[in-house]
Phi, psi and omega in degrees: 000143180294331180299326181292333180278344180280131183288130173266140174251153177253151180184194178223154178284118175286310176198156175209125183266109182301319183295314179276339179073033179213163179187199179231144175239135177254122179288168178300332178280001178093350181281140180256146182228140176293137172229134180254148183302336182291344179273351183284125183264097183208149176277347182293148179288320180262109181271130184207154174237142179265137178305137180069006178286136178287137181220163166241147185210162176241156182245148174234131179264121175269168179293343183251335183196169177258135179218165181287130177260339180203135182218141179227133172289144178262000000 
């Protein structure tokens, strides 16, 4: 499967605003990345991330910045 070849990074949620549907995830290397609710891999109807929750995530590079393309709570 293609998903298995994409590198997963480990980190924690720095903050996530449920109303705006966006936040930041900090990787193990200390770098922070923007995350949008649409990147949350969850079966739940209401997608949310909890502060300080451990996550694994993948990155997507846009022409202007790097952001999380997929994130899963552990």
